[in-house]
N, C-alpha and C positions, 0 to 999 in steps of 0.2 A: 639450535641457537644461533647461527649464521644467520639464516634469514631473518629471524626477530629483530636482532639487531640492526640490520641493513633497513628493515622496514621502518624503525623508529628513526633512523637517521634520515631515511629520505621524507618523512613527516615532520621533519623538525621545525617546521612553522605552521604546521596543521592544515598544509593546503595540499592539493593535488599537483598545482604549479611548481612546487619544489621538489616535487620526484624526480630523479633522475630516469632518462630513458630505460636505462638498463633495470632499475627498480619498478618501474611501471610494468616492463614486461615480466618480470618475476611475480608481481601481483596477478596480472592478467593470466599467468601460467598456473598459478593457484586456484584461481577461479575456475579453471577449465577442469582442473582435477577435482576440485569441491562439486562442480556440476555433474560429472562423471559418478560421482560417489553417491550424491544424494538421488540421483537418477536410479542407480541400481539399487538402492535402499528403498525408496518410494514408488518408483515408477514415473513414466510421463505422465503429467496432470492430464486428464481425458478431455477437459473443455478446452475450446479455442480461445486465443487471446482476446476476441472480441466478445467474448459472453460475459455478462456481469455477474454481480454476487447477489443480485435480488432472487429470491427463491422461495419456494412454497414452505410454509411452517411444517407441513407434512411431507417428508422427504421423499414417501413413497408415491407423492405425486409428481415428482421432478421428473421433467424429460429425459430419457436416455442420452440424448446430447444436448448440451446447453445451446440455446437460441440467443441471438443477439439481443442486448437489452437496450431500451432507450436511455440515451446520455442523461436526460433530466431524472428518469427515476433512478439512475445510477447515482447522480449527484446528491438528491435528497437522501437516498439510502446511505450514502457514504457519510453525510452530515449526522445522521442518526447514529452511525456506528461510533463516532468519537467518543472516547473514554468509556466505552460499554463492551459487552462481549457480542458474540454473532447472535446468540439466541434472543438476548434481549433487544437488539437491533432489529431482528427479524419480526419481532412481537410488535415492536412500535411500528415499523413500517407497514404492515398488514392492518393494524389498528387504523393508522392514518387513512389508508386507502379504503377502508371499510366505510369510515365516518365520512370521507371527502373522496369520491370516485375521480374527480378531476382536480388537477393543480390549481385551476381558476379557483375553486372552491376552497381550497387551503388557502391560497393567498388572499382572498377576500373575508375568511372567516375571522369572527372575533378571536383574538389571542388566546383567551381562556380555554377556548374549544379545543384548540390545535394542541396547547400545551396538555391538557388532560388527556388527548388523545394519544400522545407518544410517551406518556408517563414511564412506561416501562422501559424506555432507553436511558434513563438518567439525564440530569440537567437538563429537563424539559423546560424549565423556565428561560434558559439560554437558547436552547436550540430550536424552540418553536418559533419565538420571534426572529432568530435568524433565517429560518427557513423562508418565512414569510417575507422578509427583508430580500432574499435572494430571488425571489420568485417576482416580487414587484420591480426589482432592478432588471431582469431579463425581459419583463413586459415592457418596461420603458424603453429599454435600448432596442429590443427587436420586433415590438409590437404584438407577440405572441409568445406562449410559453412552449418554446422549442429549441433544443441546443443541436440539432442535427445539421446545421450551417458549420459546426466545428469540424465536421467531417471534410471540408474542403480547405482549411486552414493547414498551414505547417504546424506540425506537433509543438514548437516552441512557443509561436503565437497563439496557438490554442490553448496552452498552459498558462502563459501570461494573462490571457483573457480570464480564464477561471479563476486565477489565484486573486483577479482583482475584485471578485464577489466576497463580501463579508463573512468571515468564517472559513474561508477556503483556503488551505495551506497547500504545500508542495504534494502531501500524501494524498490529500483529498483530490487534488487535481489531476494527479498521476493515476490514481485508481480509474477516474473517469475515462481518462486518455486510453490507458491500456485495456480495461474491460469492457468499455462501452463503444469506444471509437476506434479500436485497433490500431493506436497509434504508439509509437515507441516512448514508454515512460516507465521508471522502475520506481514504485510505491515503496516506501520504507516505513513498517509499521514497527512496534515495540520489540516485536520478536526478531525481524531483521536486524534491527537496529543493536540488539543486544549479540545475536548471534556473530554478525558480520565484524563486531566490536573485538569479540573475543578471538575469532579468527584472525585478526589482523588485517582484514580487508580496509578498514578505516582506522585513521588514527585515534588514540585516546583523547576522551572528553570532545569527540566530535558530535555536534548537535544533529539531531534527526533530520534538519532542513539541509546541513552541509552533506549529510551522508547521501541524499539524493543525487547531488551533483557527482560526488566521488564513484559511487557505485553504478551509474549510467554510464561512467567513463571505462570502468573495469569490465562490466558485465555486457557481452555482444547483445546488441537488440533483438536478436531472434532467440535469445535465453531469457529476456525480461520475465515472460511469463512463467515458464517451468521453474527457474530459479527463486523467483518470489515466492510461488506457492510451495516448493519443496523446502526452502528456508523456514518459511513460516511452520510448517509441519514438523521440522528439526527442532525448532524452537519450543514448540509445544509439547513434542513427546520426549525429547532428549535434552537439548541445551537449555533446561529451563532457568527461571530467574534465580530462584533460592537454591535449590539443589539439584544442580546440573547431574545428569547420569552420565559422567564421563567415562566410566568402564564399559559402557555400551555404546559409545559413540564411534560413528565410523571415520570420524574427522579427526581423531586424536593426533595423528602425525601432522597434521597441517593446522593446528589449533595454538596460536601463540600464548593464549592462556593456559592451557593444558601443559604444554611444554615448558611454560616459564615457572609453573607451580612444580613441576618435576625437578628441575635444574637445582 
């Protein structure tokens, strides 16, 4: 309980800035232990940090080693992933590319056709126009539909530019940076937000947007890729939203939520 109390005091105003150096060191030490235990439980994720999340619907068609993905492909794919699961995202992405093989065709198509193509992703009436607006903005600013120029930009500048696009928040921008551009960014999805909250790595009631800032400070950049993927896996398989399988959890000893309920 000592650590739990110290952590809550450290976060008394809800920001990392209020955390004393000793408490930050304790949180970083906890991250190191969690990284080691999750890697032991799930292994080192096989694909490199610069490989994207776009993948064939038939997993048998997937290459043995993931190849780098185009950042614009990754951006559109991630917009489609908002508020849905991976399978529905994949279906929508491949349906969209089958209907419109080039992004220019998506940009210029009648909105109802784009909406119909991505129906399986859910919220198609919002996502379709949003994707077209993003594609038009990129064309207007860059003269072409290509985001590879971001490879030459510093990570913070690239992230700010991506987040200036309509409908692109910290999570979407960070996914593009990490998985398509190989830049240091730590995406926070619903699983990571929940698991790191229970573990005490982020303070209570921290927003997902604020969690990006905190976790990027606590997790070493070289672990962003593996920590991100293994925490998601742990959230899906063990630290579930409604009925967490605490009795099977390898992180019991380091979990504020579990230890607090035991006390």
